[in-house]
N, C-alpha and C positions, 0 to 999 in steps of 0.2 A: 371371746368367740369371734370378735371382729377380725376379718381378714382384709388385706389391702385390696384396693380396686384394680391393681395391675394384672392380677391373674383371674379376673372375672370376665364373664361374657355379658356384653350389653344386650338388653332385651330389645333394643331399637327404640325404646320409649324413654325419654329423658326422665320424666317424673317417676316412672316405675323403677328405673335404676336407682334413683335417690332413695326410694322406699326400701329397696333391697341392698342398701349400703354399697352400691356400686354395680350391681348386676348379679347374675347367677354364678354359682360356683361350678367350674367345669367338671365333666365326668360324672354328673349326677342326673337324676330323673325328677322332673317337676310336673305336677298335675295342675291343669287349668280347670277349675271347678266352677260351674255355673249353669244356669238354665239355658234354654234355647234363646238365641238373639242377644246374649249378654256380651258378645265380642270375643269369644274364645279363639275362633279361627283367625280373626283379625290380629289378635295378639301374637299367635303363632307365626303368622306371615311376617310381622315386624321382626320377630326373633330371627327368622331365616334371612330376611333381607339385610339385616344388620351384619350378619356373618358374611354373606356374599359380598357386601361392600368392602370387607376387609380381606377378601381373597380366600375365605374359608369355604370348603365344600359343604353345601347345605342340602338336605334331603327332606322332601315332604312325602310322607306315606299317607295316602288318603284311602280310607276304606269305605267312604260314603259318597262324597261329592266328586264329580268328574273333574279331571284336570282342566279341561277347556273352560268349565264354569268358574273354577277357582282363579284361573288367570284373568278371565274377564272381570270378575268382581274386584280383584286386586288392582287392575289397571284403572278401575273407576275411582279408586281412592289414592291413586298416584304411587302405588307400590310396584316397583319393577322386579318381576320374577325371572328375568332372563338368565340370571346366574344361579338359579335354583334347579336341582334335579327333582323330578317327580317320579314316584312309584305309585301309579294309579291302579289299585286293585279293588276299586269300587265295582259293584255289579252293573254291567251295561244292559241295554235292552235285549241283547241276544241271549242273555242268561236265561230268561224266562222261556224263550222259544226253542233253544237248541235241544237236540236229542241227546240224552245221556243214558248211561247204563243204570242210573239210579234216579229216583224221583226228586223233585225240588225240596221235598221234606225229608230227604235221606239223612242218616246219622252224620254228626258233625265231623267224625274222623275222615270222611270221604273228601271234605274240603280242606281240612287243616294242613295236611302234609304238603300239597302243592303250594299253598299259600306261604307256609314257613320256608319252603325252598326258594320261592320267588324273593322274599324279603332278604334271606341270608345271602343269596347271590348278588343282589343289588348293593347291600351294605359292604360286602367284601370287594366289590368292584369299584364303588365310589369312594369308600373310606371317608364318610362325612364327619365333619367336626360338630355339626348341629343337625339334629333330627327332630322333626315335628310329626306326631302321629295323631290323626284325626279320624275316628276316635278309637281308643284302645278297648272300649266296651265291646266292640264287634268280636273280639277274641272270646268273649263269654259265650257266644253262640256257637263257637267252634270247639267247646269243651263239654265233656259229658257230665261234669258235676263241678261244684264250687272248688273242691280240692284240686282238681286237674287245672281249672282256670288259674288259680293262684300260682301253682307250680309253673304253668306255661308263661304267665306274665312275668314272674320273677326271673325265670330263665331268659326270657326275651330281653328284658331291661338290662340284665347283667351282660348279655352278649353285646348289646349296643354300647354300653359304657366301657366294656373291656376293649372294644374296637376304637376307643378314643372319642366317642361321641358324647355330647351333652344332649339329653332328651327332654323334650317338652311334649306332653300328651294331654288329650282331652278325654272326658268320659261323659256318658249319658246316664243320668240317674233319675229315679222317681221313687216315691214312697214304696212302690211294689218292687222296684229293682234298685236298691241302694248301692253305692259304690264305696262303702267303708273299707273294703279290702284294698282297693286301689289307693285310698288315702293313707293307709298304713304303710303301703309299699313305697310311696313317693318320698323323696328327700325334701320336697317342699310343696306347699299347696298355695296357689294364687286363686283367691275367691273373687268371682265377678258377679255383681248383683245389678239388677235393674228394678228400682223401686219407684214409688210415686214421687219421692223427693229428688230423683235423678239417679244416674248410674254411679256405681262405686266399685273400688277394688280394695281388697285387704289381704294381708298375708296371714295365713292360719298356721303355717309351719315352714321352717327354713333351717334345716340341719346345718350346723357348723358355722352359723353366722348370726349376727344381730340384724334387726330390721325395725322399721318404723311401724308400730302397731296402730290399731284403729282403722276406721274407714276413710278412704281417700277418694276424692271426686274423680270421675272418669267420664270422658265424652267420646262418642264416635262421630267423626266429622268427614268432610269430603277429602281430607288428607290422612285418614286412618284414625288410629286411637291416640288420645292424649290423656295423660294422668296428672293430677294436681295434688301433690302430697299435703297432708294435714300439717299446718305450720306449728313447729315446736320452737319457741323463742330461744330457749337455752342453747340451742345448737348453732346460733348465729351471734355475731358480735364483732366490733372493731373499735379501736381506740379513737377518741375524738376529744376536742377541747370544749368544755362546757361553757362557752362564751355566750354573752347576751346578744340576742338578735333584736334590733330596734326597728321602729317604723319611720324614724326621722321626723316624727311629729312631736315636738317637745312636750306638749301637754299630755299626750298619750303615753309617751315613754316615762314621764314623771309619775303617771298613775301606776305604772308597772315597775317603777324603780329601774329603768334602763331597758325594759323589754322582756322577752321570754328567753330562757336559756336553751341552747342547742341540745337536742336529744330529749326534750321534754314533751309531754302530751298536754295540749290545751283544749278545753271545751269552750267554744264560743256559743252562748245560749241566749235565746230570746224569741219573741214571736215573729210571725211572717212579716217580711218587708222592713225590718228594723235596721238592717245593714250588716248582718253577720258575715255573709260572703265577702262583701267589700272590705271589712276589717281584716279578714284572713288574707286577701289579695294584697293588702298593704305590706304585710311581712314578705310576701313573695316578690313584690316590687323592689324592696330593698335588697333582697337576696340576689335578684337579677342584676342590680347595680354592682354587686360584688362579683359577678360572673358565676353565681351558683345556679343550679337547676332546681326548679320546683315542679311538682305535678299536682294537678287538681282533678279529683274524680268526681264528676258531676252526675248525680243520679236523677236530677230533676230538670235543670236548666240546660238548654241547648247552647251551642257555642256562639252563634251570631248575636243573640240578645245579651249574652255575657260580655262580649267584646264591645257592643254598642254602649251599654250602660257604664262600663268601666272607663271607656274613652271619654264619656260625658262628664266624668268626675276626675279627669286628669290622671288616670291610671293607664299607662300605655300597654295594654294587654296584647294588642295586635303586634306591636314591635317586639315584645317579649317572646311571643310565639314564633315570629320570623327568625329571631336570633337563637332560638333553641333553649332559652333560659326558663321557659315555661311550657308545660305540656298540659292541655286540657283534654281529659279522656271522658267522653260521654258514655255512661254505663246504663244499659238497659237492665234493671234489677232482676227481672224474671228470667233473663237469659243465662246468668252466671250463678254458680254456687259460691259459697263463701270461700272454699278452698281454691276455686278457679280465680276468684278476685284477688286473693292473697298472692297467688302466683304472678298475676299481672303486676302487683305492687313490687314484688321481689325483683322482677326484671328491670323495673325503673330504677330501683335502688342499687342493685348489684351490677347491672350492665350499663346503666346510663348515669349512675352516681347522683340521683336525685337527693337533695339535702332537706327539702321541705315537702311534706305530703299533706294534702287537705282532702277530707272526705265530706262532700256536700250533697246530701245530708245523711244523718244517721237513720232517719225514717226510710229513706231509699235503700240504704245499705241493709236495713232489717229485712226488706222484701227479698233480697238475694239469698237469705238463709233458708227460705222455704220451710218455715216451721222450726228451724234450728235455734239453738240457744244464743241470743245476741251477745250476752255478756261474755261467755267463754270464747266465742270466735273473735270478738272485738278485743278482748284481753290479749289473746295470742298475737293478733296483728299489731297492736300498739306496742306491746313489749318487744316484739321483734324489731320494729322501727326504732324504738328507743335504744335498744342494744346496738343498733347500727349507726347511732349518732344522728338519726333523722328527726327533725322537729315535726311534730304532728299537730294538725288542727282538725278538730271534729266539730262540724256545724250541727247544732242541736236546736230543733224548733220546738217551742212550747206552745200549747194551744191558747192559754189564757193571755189576753192582751193586758188586762189590768186585774186587780184582785190579789188573792193570796199568791205569794211568790214561791216557785219551785225551780231550782236550777236545771234539773232534768226530770223526766218522767219515766226513765228507763233503768234506773238503779245503777248508773255507771259513774257516778261522781268520784268513787274511790280510785278510778283509773287515772284521773286527771292530776297532773302536777299544778296546772293553772286552770282556773275557771273565770272566764270573763263574761259578765252579764250585760245585756242590752235591754232597755225597757222603754216603753212608751209612757209619756207623761201628759196629763191634761192640765195645762197651765193657762189660766185666764181665757178659757174657751178655745185654746189652741193646742193642737197635737204636737208634742215635741218628744225628743229622745234623750236618754241618759245612758252612760256607760260606767261600769265599776268593776273592780276585781274582788271576787269572793274568796279566792284561794290562790296561794303561790308558795310552793314548797321550798324552793331553793333560795328565796330572798324575801325581804320585807316588801310591802306594797302600800300604796296610799289607801286609807280606809274611807275615803270620801267618794261620792259620785260626781261625775262631770257631765255637762251637756254635750251631746254628740250630734253633729250635723253632717249631712252629705250634700254638698253644694256643687254648683257648676265649676267652681275653682278648686275643688278638692274636698277632702275630709277635714273637718274642723272640730277641735275638742276645746270646750270652754274651761273656765276656772272651776274649782270645787264648788258644789251647790251646798254651801254650809248653812244657808238660812231656810232650807226646806226640810220638812219632816214628812215621813210617810211616803217617801219616793217609791219604795218597793211595792206599795199598794197600787201605784199608777195614778193616784189622785193626791198629790202632795199639798201640804199647807205651808204658808209663809209664817215665819216666826215674827211675832210682834207687828204683823202687818207690813213689814218691810219687803219690798220686792228686790229680787236679785238684779243687779245692774249688769 
């Protein structure tokens, strides 16, 4: 059922075109379905503006809102309607006051014929390629019964499409006045919702084409409508060499038998302040030395403190930012949905060729889901990145500083190709740190733990702590009373 994108009409919204496998099929009629305030008119305006930008004749038939009001609202969101023809047949203030040979509550037939003639004359004169009707429900009040309404709408849509137009129209519906008949007549249905978790768009019907199912995030901004498709990892991928990425710290690379492989997913887990973010940035530092770009999504720490503490341990984050080998994106979790965040990541990977992506941290990312399923969304994002050859670091914070050890508390261990653990140790009344590898899918790894230090001269990793037992409890014991040198 998939048709090429060459003969499709763009909706003017990049994300929506992706959901529609390239755009709308020409010569058909599509219903924008949704309650008041869900963005139906905005979407219709995008559709017309996209056509006008390509030199196509575009016609807006408005039966409700005045043209002056529509142009004013469009200008407020940066949509230029100068190349669009309007047919404003909405009732003006004079309608109520003027004297007629019939009452305002006269039979529908009195109004229908002049209205039909007005529309027919405009279409034959303009020959539009795109037509947006807001809203087609008004024709219901110009019909004597349901049968006549259905006949009239079918005839009207056929007239427009036979004239070479692609039609997008809205409807007004309620439990008392459903629009099932319009849904059956439409070649496609674009559903717009506004719920507690945010706005969304979904495709309920699309004759003659495949499309991306499910709900996709949508926002209305000062620049109009933006749509963020649900990420489907299987649709993306590219070839890459699964080479090892090192930190250039010999002891740390020895622990991981050379580093982590490109295109793998690593979870760096440990309690607060143990050095998880610093460890992830070490890999980015070496990527920058090779001229590769990395991006860090920070849900918690602001940029200046990150730069300050990284520079204090000899990691030149400021220089990396200036050279463009590192991008630090500060993310306000409650501002973005998971689909919107995935779209941000895709732009970094596909447009800016980011080779390493770090999410710091998973608890902040979880807030962006607004009640959604963390595992399914994170699975889709990480598998997409892995398919694209991007190395992923997920920073996971555990609450327990000592005691029973858990690598994660979110049920995501299965996602990881590599799990690196950082722990606090209480040794001789002093708080120290240890690092170890719990899992590595693509190669062997050292089964010991090593001491991990963050100092003014950089990150230091000590020899294996072979004489200690009970390290994972956080309160280790020396074997035979001998202290580690």
